[in-house]
C-alpha positions in Angstrom: -24.3 47.7 0.2 -27.1 46.4 2.4 -26.0 45.0 5.8 -22.3 45.1 4.9 -19.6 44.1 7.3 -16.2 45.7 8.0 -13.1 43.6 7.7 -13.0 43.4 11.5 -16.6 42.3 11.7 -16.1 39.7 9.0 -13.0 38.4 10.8 -14.8 38.2 14.2 -17.9 36.6 12.8 -16.0 34.0 10.7 -13.4 33.3 13.4 -10.4 34.1 11.2 -7.8 36.8 11.6 -8.1 40.1 9.8 -4.9 39.3 8.0 -6.5 36.1 6.7 -9.4 38.1 5.4 -7.0 40.5 3.6 -5.1 37.5 2.2 -8.3 35.8 0.9 -9.3 39.0 -0.8 -5.9 39.4 -2.3 -6.0 35.9 -3.7 -9.5 36.5 -5.2 -11.3 34.2 -2.9 -13.6 36.8 -1.4 -14.6 40.3 -2.5 -15.3 43.7 -1.0 -16.3 47.1 -2.1 -15.0 50.4 -0.8 -17.4 52.8 1.0 -17.2 56.7 0.8 -14.5 56.7 3.4 -12.4 54.1 1.4 -13.0 51.4 3.9 -13.6 47.8 2.8 -17.1 46.5 3.2 -18.0 42.9 2.7 -21.5 41.5 1.9 -22.9 39.2 4.5 -22.7 36.4 1.9 -18.9 36.5 2.2 -19.3 34.9 5.6 -20.3 31.7 4.0 -17.5 31.9 1.5 -15.0 32.2 4.3 -16.6 29.2 5.9 -16.2 27.2 2.7 -12.6 28.3 2.4 -11.8 27.2 5.9 -13.5 23.8 5.5 -11.8 23.2 2.2 -8.4 24.2 3.5 -8.8 21.8 6.5 -9.5 19.0 4.0 -6.3 19.9 2.2 -7.7 21.6 -0.8 -5.3 24.1 -2.3 -6.2 27.8 -2.4 -6.0 27.7 -6.2 -8.6 25.0 -6.3 -10.8 26.8 -3.8 -10.5 30.0 -5.8 -11.5 28.2 -9.1 -14.5 26.6 -7.4 -15.7 29.8 -5.9 -15.2 31.6 -9.1 -17.7 29.3 -10.7 -20.4 30.3 -8.3 -22.6 33.4 -8.7 -21.3 36.5 -6.9 -23.4 38.6 -4.6 -25.3 35.7 -3.0 -24.7 33.3 -0.2 -23.2 29.9 -1.0 -26.1 27.4 -0.9 -26.3 23.8 0.2 -26.6 22.9 -3.5 -23.4 24.8 -4.2 -21.6 23.1 -1.4 -22.8 19.7 -2.6 -21.4 20.3 -6.1 -18.1 21.6 -4.7 -17.7 18.8 -2.2 -18.4 16.1 -4.7 -15.6 17.5 -6.9 -13.2 17.7 -4.0 -14.2 14.3 -2.7 -12.9 12.7 -5.9 -9.6 14.5 -5.5 -9.3 13.6 -1.8 -10.1 10.0 -2.5 -7.2 9.9 -5.1 -4.9 11.6 -2.7 -5.8 9.2 0.1 -5.2 6.2 -2.2 -1.7 7.6 -3.2 -0.8 8.3 0.5 -2.0 4.8 1.5 0.1 3.2 -1.1 3.1 5.3 -0.1 2.5 4.5 3.6 2.4 0.8 2.8 5.7 1.0 0.9 7.6 2.9 3.5 8.9 -0.3 5.1 10.8 -1.1 2.0 12.6 2.2 1.9 16.1 2.3 3.4 16.3 6.1 3.1 19.8 6.0 1.6 19.2 8.8 -0.9 21.0 7.1 -3.7 18.0 7.3 -5.9 19.3 4.6 -8.2 17.6 1.6 -6.6 15.2 0.0 -9.0 13.1 -1.1 -6.1 12.4 2.4 -4.7 8.8 3.2 -5.6 8.7 6.2 -3.2 11.4 8.5 -4.5 12.6 7.0 -7.7 9.8 4.9 -9.4 11.0 2.9 -12.3 14.6 4.0 -11.6 14.2 7.2 -13.7 17.0 9.0 -11.7 19.4 6.1 -12.4 19.5 7.1 -16.1 21.4 10.3 -15.1 24.1 8.3 -13.3 24.9 7.6 -9.6 24.4 9.9 -6.7 21.6 12.2 -5.5 19.6 13.8 -8.2 16.9 15.7 -6.4 17.3 18.4 -3.8 14.4 18.7 -1.3 13.2 22.3 -0.6 
């Protein structure tokens, strides 16, 4: 592989930990090949993929969505500005929807008394349309 990088070099150049590089590879976000000594070697193009991953994560995009988006790109070449434009437009729509939902939730927080009963018909945050009330009184959901 021409101008390949070791895992340590990729980590140092991308500004992420070696463990993150291993994690991204295990999740199918980036790829490596093994050299004759069975060491991972990454194409230089993986640097740009790691950059895309980090920016997308910072924007709140899930790793599954990032993996699916990167899988749609050709392998073995650097992510281009055109690729990024396509990906970011797709993610922008999702982020706009999430922002709208969060804004609506934020604006409704003042109406929440936080009692946990979940049977209030007026609770749009935890029990919209009183769906939990159909199961009877008391708490119905356990938070993780």
